[in-house]
PDB file of N, CA, C, O and CB in Angstrom:
ATOM      1  N   MET A   1       0.825  -1.178   0.000  1.00  0.00           N
ATOM      2  CA  MET A   1       0.000   0.000   0.000  1.00  0.00           C
ATOM      3  C   MET A   1       0.872   1.245   0.000  1.00  0.00           C
ATOM      4  O   MET A   1       0.555   2.230  -0.667  1.00  0.00           O
ATOM      5  CB  MET A   1      -0.940  -0.004   1.197  1.00  0.00           C
ATOM      6  N   ARG A   2       1.947   1.204   0.732  1.00  0.00           N
ATOM      7  CA  ARG A   2       2.803   2.400   0.812  1.00  0.00           C
ATOM      8  C   ARG A   2       3.475   2.702  -0.525  1.00  0.00           C
ATOM      9  O   ARG A   2       3.710   3.864  -0.856  1.00  0.00           O
ATOM     10  CB  ARG A   2       3.871   2.218   1.899  1.00  0.00           C
ATOM     11  N   GLU A   3       3.787   1.647  -1.297  1.00  0.00           N
ATOM     12  CA  GLU A   3       4.415   1.857  -2.607  1.00  0.00           C
ATOM     13  C   GLU A   3       3.487   2.626  -3.545  1.00  0.00           C
ATOM     14  O   GLU A   3       3.949   3.378  -4.403  1.00  0.00           O
ATOM     15  CB  GLU A   3       4.802   0.510  -3.238  1.00  0.00           C
ATOM     16  N   ARG A   4       2.182   2.435  -3.379  1.00  0.00           N
ATOM     17  CA  ARG A   4       1.212   3.108  -4.232  1.00  0.00           C
ATOM     18  C   ARG A   4       0.731   4.432  -3.654  1.00  0.00           C
ATOM     19  O   ARG A   4      -0.095   5.108  -4.268  1.00  0.00           O
ATOM     20  CB  ARG A   4       0.037   2.209  -4.470  1.00  0.00           C
ATOM     21  N   GLY A   5       1.234   4.813  -2.483  1.00  0.00           N
ATOM     22  CA  GLY A   5       0.908   6.110  -1.913  1.00  0.00           C
ATOM     23  C   GLY A   5      -0.271   6.116  -0.952  1.00  0.00           C
ATOM     24  O   GLY A   5      -0.765   7.185  -0.594  1.00  0.00           O
ATOM     25  N   TYR A   6      -0.738   4.929  -0.523  1.00  0.00           N
ATOM     26  CA  TYR A   6      -1.847   4.856   0.425  1.00  0.00           C
ATOM     27  C   TYR A   6      -1.324   4.770   1.849  1.00  0.00           C
ATOM     28  O   TYR A   6      -0.253   4.213   2.091  1.00  0.00           O
ATOM     29  CB  TYR A   6      -2.746   3.653   0.116  1.00  0.00           C
ATOM     30  N   ILE A   7      -2.068   5.311   2.775  1.00  0.00           N
ATOM     31  CA  ILE A   7      -1.714   5.226   4.188  1.00  0.00           C
ATOM     32  C   ILE A   7      -2.549   4.104   4.794  1.00  0.00           C
ATOM     33  O   ILE A   7      -3.775   4.212   4.832  1.00  0.00           O
ATOM     34  CB  ILE A   7      -1.956   6.597   4.936  1.00  0.00           C
ATOM     35  N   PRO A   8      -1.921   3.030   5.267  1.00  0.00           N
ATOM     36  CA  PRO A   8      -2.701   1.921   5.823  1.00  0.00           C
ATOM     37  C   PRO A   8      -3.290   2.280   7.184  1.00  0.00           C
ATOM     38  O   PRO A   8      -2.647   2.935   8.004  1.00  0.00           O
ATOM     39  CB  PRO A   8      -1.830   0.670   5.948  1.00  0.00           C
ATOM     40  N   HIS A   9      -4.520   1.840   7.404  1.00  0.00           N
ATOM     41  CA  HIS A   9      -5.200   2.059   8.681  1.00  0.00           C
ATOM     42  C   HIS A   9      -5.583   0.713   9.286  1.00  0.00           C
ATOM     43  O   HIS A   9      -6.693   0.546   9.793  1.00  0.00           O
ATOM     44  CB  HIS A   9      -6.457   2.957   8.497  1.00  0.00           C
ATOM     45  N   VAL A  10      -4.675  -0.232   9.233  1.00  0.00           N
ATOM     46  CA  VAL A  10      -4.929  -1.573   9.739  1.00  0.00           C
ATOM     47  C   VAL A  10      -4.270  -1.689  11.108  1.00  0.00           C
ATOM     48  O   VAL A  10      -3.057  -1.512  11.218  1.00  0.00           O
ATOM     49  CB  VAL A  10      -4.395  -2.669   8.754  1.00  0.00           C
ATOM     50  N   PRO A  11      -5.050  -1.987  12.165  1.00  0.00           N
ATOM     51  CA  PRO A  11      -4.450  -2.089  13.495  1.00  0.00           C
ATOM     52  C   PRO A  11      -3.603  -3.352  13.630  1.00  0.00           C
ATOM     53  O   PRO A  11      -3.835  -4.342  12.935  1.00  0.00           O
ATOM     54  CB  PRO A  11      -5.539  -2.075  14.567  1.00  0.00           C
ATOM     55  N   LYS A  12      -2.642  -3.313  14.508  1.00  0.00           N
ATOM     56  CA  LYS A  12      -1.790  -4.477  14.782  1.00  0.00           C
ATOM     57  C   LYS A  12      -2.621  -5.572  15.436  1.00  0.00           C
ATOM     58  O   LYS A  12      -3.594  -5.293  16.137  1.00  0.00           O
ATOM     59  CB  LYS A  12      -0.587  -4.088  15.692  1.00  0.00           C
ATOM     60  N   LYS A  13      -2.237  -6.789  15.207  1.00  0.00           N
ATOM     61  CA  LYS A  13      -2.966  -7.920  15.770  1.00  0.00           C
ATOM     62  C   LYS A  13      -2.821  -7.909  17.295  1.00  0.00           C
ATOM     63  O   LYS A  13      -1.716  -7.815  17.828  1.00  0.00           O
ATOM     64  CB  LYS A  13      -2.448  -9.264  15.174  1.00  0.00           C
ATOM     65  N   GLY A  14      -3.961  -8.008  17.983  1.00  0.00           N
ATOM     66  CA  GLY A  14      -3.962  -8.012  19.439  1.00  0.00           C
ATOM     67  C   GLY A  14      -4.020  -6.628  20.063  1.00  0.00           C
ATOM     68  O   GLY A  14      -4.070  -6.514  21.288  1.00  0.00           O
ATOM     69  N   ALA A  15      -4.016  -5.568  19.254  1.00  0.00           N
ATOM     70  CA  ALA A  15      -4.091  -4.201  19.791  1.00  0.00           C
ATOM     71  C   ALA A  15      -5.526  -3.915  20.240  1.00  0.00           C
ATOM     72  O   ALA A  15      -6.471  -4.409  19.625  1.00  0.00           O
ATOM     73  CB  ALA A  15      -3.626  -3.151  18.723  1.00  0.00           C
ATOM     74  N   PRO A  16      -5.699  -3.130  21.298  1.00  0.00           N
ATOM     75  CA  PRO A  16      -7.064  -2.813  21.755  1.00  0.00           C
ATOM     76  C   PRO A  16      -7.792  -1.972  20.708  1.00  0.00           C
ATOM     77  O   PRO A  16      -7.187  -1.151  20.019  1.00  0.00           O
ATOM     78  CB  PRO A  16      -7.029  -2.061  23.114  1.00  0.00           C
ATOM     79  N   ALA A  17      -9.087  -2.191  20.605  1.00  0.00           N
ATOM     80  CA  ALA A  17      -9.899  -1.451  19.642  1.00  0.00           C
ATOM     81  C   ALA A  17     -10.046  -0.004  20.091  1.00  0.00           C
ATOM     82  O   ALA A  17     -10.255   0.267  21.273  1.00  0.00           O
ATOM     83  CB  ALA A  17     -11.288  -2.108  19.472  1.00  0.00           C
ATOM     84  N   THR A  18      -9.937   0.915  19.152  1.00  0.00           N
ATOM     85  CA  THR A  18     -10.105   2.335  19.449  1.00  0.00           C
ATOM     86  C   THR A  18     -11.359   2.832  18.750  1.00  0.00           C
ATOM     87  O   THR A  18     -11.712   2.359  17.670  1.00  0.00           O
ATOM     88  CB  THR A  18      -8.858   3.159  19.006  1.00  0.00           C
ATOM     89  N   ARG A  19     -12.021   3.783  19.373  1.00  0.00           N
ATOM     90  CA  ARG A  19     -13.230   4.359  18.782  1.00  0.00           C
ATOM     91  C   ARG A  19     -12.839   5.587  17.966  1.00  0.00           C
ATOM     92  O   ARG A  19     -11.952   6.354  18.341  1.00  0.00           O
ATOM     93  CB  ARG A  19     -14.278   4.732  19.884  1.00  0.00           C
ATOM     94  N   HIS A  20     -13.532   5.749  16.836  1.00  0.00           N
ATOM     95  CA  HIS A  20     -13.292   6.907  15.990  1.00  0.00           C
ATOM     96  C   HIS A  20     -14.156   8.073  16.460  1.00  0.00           C
ATOM     97  O   HIS A  20     -15.272   7.870  16.940  1.00  0.00           O
ATOM     98  CB  HIS A  20     -13.581   6.575  14.510  1.00  0.00           C
ATOM     99  N   LYS A  21     -13.650   9.266  16.325  1.00  0.00           N
ATOM    100  CA  LYS A  21     -14.410  10.455  16.689  1.00  0.00           C
ATOM    101  C   LYS A  21     -15.351  10.797  15.541  1.00  0.00           C
ATOM    102  O   LYS A  21     -14.899  11.083  14.432  1.00  0.00           O
ATOM    103  CB  LYS A  21     -13.464  11.654  17.016  1.00  0.00           C
ATOM    104  N   THR A  22     -16.661  10.771  15.799  1.00  0.00           N
ATOM    105  CA  THR A  22     -17.645  11.026  14.752  1.00  0.00           C
ATOM    106  C   THR A  22     -18.467  12.273  15.015  1.00  0.00           C
ATOM    107  O   THR A  22     -19.400  12.551  14.262  1.00  0.00           O
ATOM    108  CB  THR A  22     -18.560   9.843  14.607  1.00  0.00           C
ATOM    109  N   LYS A  23     -18.162  13.024  16.038  1.00  0.00           N
ATOM    110  CA  LYS A  23     -18.865  14.262  16.375  1.00  0.00           C
ATOM    111  C   LYS A  23     -20.352  14.017  16.639  1.00  0.00           C
ATOM    112  O   LYS A  23     -21.186  14.853  16.293  1.00  0.00           O
ATOM    113  CB  LYS A  23     -18.698  15.282  15.251  1.00  0.00           C
ATOM    114  N   GLY A  24     -20.688  12.882  17.246  1.00  0.00           N
ATOM    115  CA  GLY A  24     -22.036  12.648  17.691  1.00  0.00           C
ATOM    116  C   GLY A  24     -22.995  12.030  16.711  1.00  0.00           C
ATOM    117  O   GLY A  24     -24.121  11.719  17.100  1.00  0.00           O
ATOM    118  N   ARG A  25     -22.621  11.830  15.459  1.00  0.00           N
ATOM    119  CA  ARG A  25     -23.542  11.198  14.520  1.00  0.00           C
ATOM    120  C   ARG A  25     -22.782  10.208  13.637  1.00  0.00           C
ATOM    121  O   ARG A  25     -21.561  10.282  13.503  1.00  0.00           O
ATOM    122  CB  ARG A  25     -24.261  12.263  13.653  1.00  0.00           C
ATOM    123  N   ALA A  26     -23.523   9.295  13.049  1.00  0.00           N
ATOM    124  CA  ALA A  26     -22.910   8.276  12.207  1.00  0.00           C
ATOM    125  C   ALA A  26     -22.358   8.917  10.943  1.00  0.00           C
ATOM    126  O   ALA A  26     -22.941   9.855  10.399  1.00  0.00           O
ATOM    127  CB  ALA A  26     -23.925   7.172  11.855  1.00  0.00           C
ATOM    128  N   ARG A  27     -21.236   8.403  10.490  1.00  0.00           N
ATOM    129  CA  ARG A  27     -20.581   8.939   9.298  1.00  0.00           C
ATOM    130  C   ARG A  27     -20.857   8.015   8.123  1.00  0.00           C
ATOM    131  O   ARG A  27     -20.639   6.807   8.221  1.00  0.00           O
ATOM    132  CB  ARG A  27     -19.051   9.102   9.523  1.00  0.00           C
ATOM    133  N   ARG A  28     -21.328   8.561   7.025  1.00  0.00           N
ATOM    134  CA  ARG A  28     -21.587   7.762   5.839  1.00  0.00           C
ATOM    135  C   ARG A  28     -20.459   7.965   4.852  1.00  0.00           C
ATOM    136  O   ARG A  28     -19.937   9.069   4.699  1.00  0.00           O
ATOM    137  CB  ARG A  28     -22.943   8.127   5.205  1.00  0.00           C
ATOM    138  N   TRP A  29     -20.095   6.899   4.192  1.00  0.00           N
ATOM    139  CA  TRP A  29     -19.045   6.970   3.190  1.00  0.00           C
ATOM    140  C   TRP A  29     -19.573   7.675   1.953  1.00  0.00           C
ATOM    141  O   TRP A  29     -20.777   7.665   1.694  1.00  0.00           O
ATOM    142  CB  TRP A  29     -18.523   5.564   2.836  1.00  0.00           C
ATOM    143  N   VAL A  30     -18.688   8.278   1.198  1.00  0.00           N
ATOM    144  CA  VAL A  30     -19.063   9.037   0.010  1.00  0.00           C
ATOM    145  C   VAL A  30     -19.783   8.139  -0.998  1.00  0.00           C
ATOM    146  O   VAL A  30     -20.766   8.555  -1.612  1.00  0.00           O
ATOM    147  CB  VAL A  30     -17.819   9.677  -0.635  1.00  0.00           C
ATOM    148  N   VAL A  31     -19.302   6.926  -1.166  1.00  0.00           N
ATOM    149  CA  VAL A  31     -19.905   6.013  -2.137  1.00  0.00           C
ATOM    150  C   VAL A  31     -21.318   5.636  -1.715  1.00  0.00           C
ATOM    151  O   VAL A  31     -22.220   5.601  -2.553  1.00  0.00           O
ATOM    152  CB  VAL A  31     -19.047   4.751  -2.297  1.00  0.00           C
ATOM    153  N   GLU A  32     -21.527   5.354  -0.434  1.00  0.00           N
ATOM    154  CA  GLU A  32     -22.861   5.009   0.061  1.00  0.00           C
ATOM    155  C   GLU A  32     -23.824   6.170  -0.142  1.00  0.00           C
ATOM    156  O   GLU A  32     -24.974   5.963  -0.530  1.00  0.00           O
ATOM    157  CB  GLU A  32     -22.803   4.620   1.547  1.00  0.00           C
ATOM    158  N   ARG A  33     -23.374   7.362   0.113  1.00  0.00           N
ATOM    159  CA  ARG A  33     -24.212   8.544  -0.057  1.00  0.00           C
ATOM    160  C   ARG A  33     -24.576   8.733  -1.530  1.00  0.00           C
ATOM    161  O   ARG A  33     -25.723   9.040  -1.854  1.00  0.00           O
ATOM    162  CB  ARG A  33     -23.496   9.797   0.484  1.00  0.00           C
ATOM    163  N   THR A  34     -23.608   8.552  -2.411  1.00  0.00           N
ATOM    164  CA  THR A  34     -23.852   8.707  -3.839  1.00  0.00           C
ATOM    165  C   THR A  34     -24.820   7.646  -4.346  1.00  0.00           C
ATOM    166  O   THR A  34     -25.714   7.952  -5.135  1.00  0.00           O
ATOM    167  CB  THR A  34     -22.540   8.635  -4.613  1.00  0.00           C
ATOM    168  N   HIS A  35     -24.651   6.404  -3.903  1.00  0.00           N
ATOM    169  CA  HIS A  35     -25.581   5.343  -4.301  1.00  0.00           C
ATOM    170  C   HIS A  35     -26.981   5.640  -3.794  1.00  0.00           C
ATOM    171  O   HIS A  35     -27.960   5.350  -4.481  1.00  0.00           O
ATOM    172  CB  HIS A  35     -25.107   3.979  -3.775  1.00  0.00           C
ATOM    173  N   SER A  36     -27.090   6.208  -2.614  1.00  0.00           N
ATOM    174  CA  SER A  36     -28.395   6.575  -2.082  1.00  0.00           C
ATOM    175  C   SER A  36     -29.055   7.633  -2.958  1.00  0.00           C
ATOM    176  O   SER A  36     -30.255   7.554  -3.219  1.00  0.00           O
ATOM    177  CB  SER A  36     -28.264   7.083  -0.642  1.00  0.00           C
ATOM    178  N   TRP A  37     -28.299   8.612  -3.411  1.00  0.00           N
ATOM    179  CA  TRP A  37     -28.846   9.636  -4.288  1.00  0.00           C
ATOM    180  C   TRP A  37     -29.249   9.043  -5.638  1.00  0.00           C
ATOM    181  O   TRP A  37     -30.260   9.439  -6.219  1.00  0.00           O
ATOM    182  CB  TRP A  37     -27.830  10.762  -4.486  1.00  0.00           C
ATOM    183  N   MET A  38     -28.452   8.091  -6.135  1.00  0.00           N
ATOM    184  CA  MET A  38     -28.754   7.489  -7.430  1.00  0.00           C
ATOM    185  C   MET A  38     -29.992   6.591  -7.358  1.00  0.00           C
ATOM    186  O   MET A  38     -30.633   6.356  -8.382  1.00  0.00           O
ATOM    187  CB  MET A  38     -27.554   6.685  -7.927  1.00  0.00           C
ATOM    188  N   ASN A  39     -30.339   6.089  -6.176  1.00  0.00           N
ATOM    189  CA  ASN A  39     -31.538   5.268  -6.025  1.00  0.00           C
ATOM    190  C   ASN A  39     -32.811   6.075  -6.220  1.00  0.00           C
ATOM    191  O   ASN A  39     -33.888   5.495  -6.363  1.00  0.00           O
ATOM    192  CB  ASN A  39     -31.552   4.612  -4.662  1.00  0.00           C
ATOM    193  N   ASN A  40     -32.712   7.398  -6.227  1.00  0.00           N
ATOM    194  CA  ASN A  40     -33.889   8.231  -6.501  1.00  0.00           C
ATOM    195  C   ASN A  40     -34.303   8.165  -7.960  1.00  0.00           C
ATOM    196  O   ASN A  40     -35.411   8.578  -8.304  1.00  0.00           O
ATOM    197  CB  ASN A  40     -33.614   9.675  -6.114  1.00  0.00           C
ATOM    198  N   TYR A  41     -33.448   7.660  -8.815  1.00  0.00           N
ATOM    199  CA  TYR A  41     -33.735   7.554 -10.238  1.00  0.00           C
ATOM    200  C   TYR A  41     -34.157   6.117 -10.531  1.00  0.00           C
ATOM    201  O   TYR A  41     -33.347   5.191 -10.513  1.00  0.00           O
ATOM    202  CB  TYR A  41     -32.497   7.970 -11.104  1.00  0.00           C
ATOM    203  N   ARG A  42     -35.461   5.963 -10.802  1.00  0.00           N
ATOM    204  CA  ARG A  42     -36.056   4.632 -10.918  1.00  0.00           C
ATOM    205  C   ARG A  42     -35.467   3.802 -12.052  1.00  0.00           C
ATOM    206  O   ARG A  42     -35.323   2.586 -11.919  1.00  0.00           O
ATOM    207  CB  ARG A  42     -37.535   4.758 -11.116  1.00  0.00           C
ATOM    208  N   LYS A  43     -35.127   4.441 -13.157  1.00  0.00           N
ATOM    209  CA  LYS A  43     -34.583   3.691 -14.296  1.00  0.00           C
ATOM    210  C   LYS A  43     -33.199   3.126 -13.994  1.00  0.00           C
ATOM    211  O   LYS A  43     -32.756   2.198 -14.672  1.00  0.00           O
ATOM    212  CB  LYS A  43     -34.515   4.585 -15.530  1.00  0.00           C
ATOM    213  N   LEU A  44     -32.520   3.657 -13.007  1.00  0.00           N
ATOM    214  CA  LEU A  44     -31.195   3.147 -12.669  1.00  0.00           C
ATOM    215  C   LEU A  44     -31.257   2.018 -11.655  1.00  0.00           C
ATOM    216  O   LEU A  44     -30.343   1.196 -11.593  1.00  0.00           O
ATOM    217  CB  LEU A  44     -30.329   4.263 -12.134  1.00  0.00           C
ATOM    218  N   ARG A  45     -32.328   1.961 -10.853  1.00  0.00           N
ATOM    219  CA  ARG A  45     -32.444   0.897  -9.852  1.00  0.00           C
ATOM    220  C   ARG A  45     -32.563  -0.461 -10.502  1.00  0.00           C
ATOM    221  O   ARG A  45     -31.853  -1.398 -10.138  1.00  0.00           O
ATOM    222  CB  ARG A  45     -33.640   1.141  -8.949  1.00  0.00           C
ATOM    223  N   VAL A  46     -33.465  -0.570 -11.468  1.00  0.00           N
ATOM    224  CA  VAL A  46     -33.627  -1.800 -12.231  1.00  0.00           C
ATOM    225  C   VAL A  46     -33.268  -1.459 -13.663  1.00  0.00           C
ATOM    226  O   VAL A  46     -33.812  -0.516 -14.237  1.00  0.00           O
ATOM    227  CB  VAL A  46     -35.091  -2.389 -12.114  1.00  0.00           C
ATOM    228  N   ARG A  47     -32.369  -2.210 -14.232  1.00  0.00           N
ATOM    229  CA  ARG A  47     -31.897  -1.884 -15.571  1.00  0.00           C
ATOM    230  C   ARG A  47     -32.924  -2.323 -16.605  1.00  0.00           C
ATOM    231  O   ARG A  47     -33.042  -3.511 -16.907  1.00  0.00           O
ATOM    232  CB  ARG A  47     -30.535  -2.546 -15.847  1.00  0.00           C
ATOM    233  N   TYR A  48     -33.672  -1.352 -17.150  1.00  0.00           N
ATOM    234  CA  TYR A  48     -34.667  -1.626 -18.182  1.00  0.00           C
ATOM    235  C   TYR A  48     -34.069  -1.515 -19.581  1.00  0.00           C
ATOM    236  O   TYR A  48     -34.620  -2.057 -20.539  1.00  0.00           O
ATOM    237  CB  TYR A  48     -35.846  -0.673 -18.043  1.00  0.00           C
ATOM    238  N   GLU A  49     -32.968  -0.829 -19.696  1.00  0.00           N
ATOM    239  CA  GLU A  49     -32.378  -0.577 -21.011  1.00  0.00           C
ATOM    240  C   GLU A  49     -31.697  -1.835 -21.531  1.00  0.00           C
ATOM    241  O   GLU A  49     -31.021  -2.538 -20.780  1.00  0.00           O
ATOM    242  CB  GLU A  49     -31.370   0.589 -20.945  1.00  0.00           C
ATOM    243  N   LYS A  50     -31.875  -2.114 -22.813  1.00  0.00           N
ATOM    244  CA  LYS A  50     -31.264  -3.306 -23.409  1.00  0.00           C
ATOM    245  C   LYS A  50     -29.807  -3.066 -23.780  1.00  0.00           C
ATOM    246  O   LYS A  50     -28.969  -3.959 -23.659  1.00  0.00           O
ATOM    247  CB  LYS A  50     -32.046  -3.739 -24.644  1.00  0.00           C
ATOM    248  N   LYS A  51     -29.517  -1.856 -24.232  1.00  0.00           N
ATOM    249  CA  LYS A  51     -28.145  -1.539 -24.643  1.00  0.00           C
ATOM    250  C   LYS A  51     -27.373  -0.936 -23.471  1.00  0.00           C
ATOM    251  O   LYS A  51     -27.888  -0.096 -22.733  1.00  0.00           O
ATOM    252  CB  LYS A  51     -28.143  -0.563 -25.850  1.00  0.00           C
ATOM    253  N   ALA A  52     -26.149  -1.377 -23.320  1.00  0.00           N
ATOM    254  CA  ALA A  52     -25.305  -0.868 -22.236  1.00  0.00           C
ATOM    255  C   ALA A  52     -25.008   0.614 -22.422  1.00  0.00           C
ATOM    256  O   ALA A  52     -24.883   1.352 -21.445  1.00  0.00           O
ATOM    257  CB  ALA A  52     -23.995  -1.659 -22.161  1.00  0.00           C
ATOM    258  N   SER A  53     -24.894   1.053 -23.680  1.00  0.00           N
ATOM    259  CA  SER A  53     -24.575   2.464 -23.926  1.00  0.00           C
ATOM    260  C   SER A  53     -25.729   3.376 -23.481  1.00  0.00           C
ATOM    261  O   SER A  53     -25.493   4.484 -22.999  1.00  0.00           O
ATOM    262  CB  SER A  53     -24.266   2.689 -25.426  1.00  0.00           C
ATOM    263  N   ASN A  54     -26.976   2.910 -23.644  1.00  0.00           N
ATOM    264  CA  ASN A  54     -28.128   3.704 -23.181  1.00  0.00           C
ATOM    265  C   ASN A  54     -28.155   3.796 -21.666  1.00  0.00           C
ATOM    266  O   ASN A  54     -28.407   4.862 -21.104  1.00  0.00           O
ATOM    267  CB  ASN A  54     -29.444   3.095 -23.689  1.00  0.00           C
ATOM    268  N   PHE A  55     -27.896   2.683 -21.013  1.00  0.00           N
ATOM    269  CA  PHE A  55     -27.860   2.680 -19.548  1.00  0.00           C
ATOM    270  C   PHE A  55     -26.745   3.585 -19.041  1.00  0.00           C
ATOM    271  O   PHE A  55     -26.933   4.333 -18.081  1.00  0.00           O
ATOM    272  CB  PHE A  55     -27.668   1.250 -19.012  1.00  0.00           C
ATOM    273  N   GLU A  56     -25.597   3.517 -19.681  1.00  0.00           N
ATOM    274  CA  GLU A  56     -24.471   4.363 -19.271  1.00  0.00           C
ATOM    275  C   GLU A  56     -24.787   5.844 -19.469  1.00  0.00           C
ATOM    276  O   GLU A  56     -24.388   6.679 -18.658  1.00  0.00           O
ATOM    277  CB  GLU A  56     -23.209   3.987 -20.058  1.00  0.00           C
ATOM    278  N   ALA A  57     -25.499   6.168 -20.542  1.00  0.00           N
ATOM    279  CA  ALA A  57     -25.884   7.559 -20.781  1.00  0.00           C
ATOM    280  C   ALA A  57     -26.824   8.050 -19.682  1.00  0.00           C
ATOM    281  O   ALA A  57     -26.683   9.174 -19.199  1.00  0.00           O
ATOM    282  CB  ALA A  57     -26.553   7.707 -22.164  1.00  0.00           C
ATOM    283  N   LEU A  58     -27.787   7.208 -19.285  1.00  0.00           N
ATOM    284  CA  LEU A  58     -28.688   7.585 -18.192  1.00  0.00           C
ATOM    285  C   LEU A  58     -27.928   7.750 -16.882  1.00  0.00           C
ATOM    286  O   LEU A  58     -28.229   8.641 -16.087  1.00  0.00           O
ATOM    287  CB  LEU A  58     -29.794   6.537 -18.025  1.00  0.00           C
ATOM    288  N   LEU A  59     -26.949   6.894 -16.666  1.00  0.00           N
ATOM    289  CA  LEU A  59     -26.121   6.985 -15.465  1.00  0.00           C
ATOM    290  C   LEU A  59     -25.365   8.314 -15.429  1.00  0.00           C
ATOM    291  O   LEU A  59     -25.317   8.982 -14.396  1.00  0.00           O
ATOM    292  CB  LEU A  59     -25.133   5.807 -15.404  1.00  0.00           C
ATOM    293  N   HIS A  60     -24.776   8.688 -16.563  1.00  0.00           N
ATOM    294  CA  HIS A  60     -24.056   9.963 -16.642  1.00  0.00           C
ATOM    295  C   HIS A  60     -25.001  11.146 -16.442  1.00  0.00           C
ATOM    296  O   HIS A  60     -24.647  12.133 -15.797  1.00  0.00           O
ATOM    297  CB  HIS A  60     -23.339  10.089 -17.995  1.00  0.00           C
ATOM    298  N   LEU A  61     -26.198  11.035 -16.996  1.00  0.00           N
ATOM    299  CA  LEU A  61     -27.184  12.103 -16.830  1.00  0.00           C
ATOM    300  C   LEU A  61     -27.591  12.253 -15.366  1.00  0.00           C
ATOM    301  O   LEU A  61     -27.699  13.371 -14.862  1.00  0.00           O
ATOM    302  CB  LEU A  61     -28.420  11.826 -17.694  1.00  0.00           C
ATOM    303  N   ALA A  62     -27.816  11.130 -14.682  1.00  0.00           N
ATOM    304  CA  ALA A  62     -28.190  11.182 -13.265  1.00  0.00           C
ATOM    305  C   ALA A  62     -27.080  11.811 -12.428  1.00  0.00           C
ATOM    306  O   ALA A  62     -27.349  12.641 -11.561  1.00  0.00           O
ATOM    307  CB  ALA A  62     -28.510   9.774 -12.742  1.00  0.00           C
ATOM    308  N   ILE A  63     -25.841  11.419 -12.684  1.00  0.00           N
ATOM    309  CA  ILE A  63     -24.702  11.986 -11.946  1.00  0.00           C
ATOM    310  C   ILE A  63     -24.582  13.488 -12.223  1.00  0.00           C
ATOM    311  O   ILE A  63     -24.299  14.268 -11.313  1.00  0.00           O
ATOM    312  CB  ILE A  63     -23.383  11.261 -12.335  1.00  0.00           C
ATOM    313  N   ALA A  64     -24.796  13.888 -13.471  1.00  0.00           N
ATOM    314  CA  ALA A  64     -24.726  15.316 -13.806  1.00  0.00           C
ATOM    315  C   ALA A  64     -25.807  16.102 -13.064  1.00  0.00           C
ATOM    316  O   ALA A  64     -25.547  17.200 -12.571  1.00  0.00           O
ATOM    317  CB  ALA A  64     -24.872  15.522 -15.329  1.00  0.00           C
ATOM    318  N   ILE A  65     -27.013  15.547 -12.983  1.00  0.00           N
ATOM    319  CA  ILE A  65     -28.098  16.225 -12.266  1.00  0.00           C
ATOM    320  C   ILE A  65     -27.779  16.317 -10.779  1.00  0.00           C
ATOM    321  O   ILE A  65     -28.030  17.347 -10.154  1.00  0.00           O
ATOM    322  CB  ILE A  65     -29.436  15.487 -12.478  1.00  0.00           C
ATOM    323  N   ILE A  66     -27.228  15.249 -10.209  1.00  0.00           N
ATOM    324  CA  ILE A  66     -26.866  15.253  -8.795  1.00  0.00           C
ATOM    325  C   ILE A  66     -25.807  16.319  -8.517  1.00  0.00           C
ATOM    326  O   ILE A  66     -25.905  17.063  -7.541  1.00  0.00           O
ATOM    327  CB  ILE A  66     -26.354  13.865  -8.366  1.00  0.00           C
ATOM    328  N   CYS A  67     -24.797  16.385  -9.380  1.00  0.00           N
ATOM    329  CA  CYS A  67     -23.735  17.383  -9.207  1.00  0.00           C
ATOM    330  C   CYS A  67     -24.269  18.796  -9.389  1.00  0.00           C
ATOM    331  O   CYS A  67     -23.862  19.708  -8.669  1.00  0.00           O
ATOM    332  CB  CYS A  67     -22.594  17.127 -10.195  1.00  0.00           C
ATOM    333  N   TRP A  68     -25.169  18.987 -10.337  1.00  0.00           N
ATOM    334  CA  TRP A  68     -25.719  20.317 -10.599  1.00  0.00           C
ATOM    335  C   TRP A  68     -26.543  20.811  -9.414  1.00  0.00           C
ATOM    336  O   TRP A  68     -26.523  22.000  -9.095  1.00  0.00           O
ATOM    337  CB  TRP A  68     -26.580  20.299 -11.868  1.00  0.00           C
ATOM    338  N   ARG A  69     -27.264  19.908  -8.765  1.00  0.00           N
ATOM    339  CA  ARG A  69     -28.080  20.299  -7.612  1.00  0.00           C
ATOM    340  C   ARG A  69     -27.240  20.619  -6.382  1.00  0.00           C
ATOM    341  O   ARG A  69     -27.687  21.358  -5.505  1.00  0.00           O
ATOM    342  CB  ARG A  69     -29.063  19.200  -7.279  1.00  0.00           C
ATOM    343  N   MET A  70     -26.043  20.078  -6.308  1.00  0.00           N
ATOM    344  CA  MET A  70     -25.181  20.341  -5.169  1.00  0.00           C
ATOM    345  C   MET A  70     -24.614  21.723  -5.279  1.00  0.00           C
ATOM    346  O   MET A  70     -23.853  22.149  -4.411  1.00  0.00           O
ATOM    347  CB  MET A  70     -24.064  19.312  -5.068  1.00  0.00           C
TER     348      MET A  70
END
């Protein structure tokens, strides 16, 4: 991981568990939050499109709308 520039967050074996500071509320990962926003688009939840390119276009459109609203 270090060769690729990542900082490992793996505790040593047998080390006591530490609690993360969350400022009083649960923290959601960016990917989970994005998937939750994408679930608002019904055509993306169940793939109705036969062609992959059409589905991908709808996916890009949904992401663009999400970004525009932010």
